C-alpha positions, 0 to 999 in steps of 0.5 A: 879062518879054516874056509879062507885058508890055504894048505899051510893054514894062512889066510888074507885077513880080508877074506876072513873078515868077508866071511865073518860078515857073511856068516854074522852080519852083526859082528863088529870088532868094535864091540870088543873094543878094537877099531880093526879086525886085525887088532882083535885077532892079534889081542887074542894071541890064538893066531899068527899074523904076517904083514906083507908088503907089495913093495910099490907103496900100497898097503900091506896085506895081512895074513893069519893062521891059527896057532892052535894045533889042528886035527890032522885028518888021514888021507 
């Protein structure tokens, strides 16, 4: 999540999925009982999900952010 997130902590779920696949090629959300990664992420209740449509009839883009408090490093 951290590798794909912006300064506000939001990351496109597609980018998160790509990073997971690169780091753990054997990962499959179906092994956890969920057909899609977004369903698995939602079921954990650890993340905020935000579905945004482009308004032109294309699929929604799903953004995800960790709900858990993040350690802030001093600048």
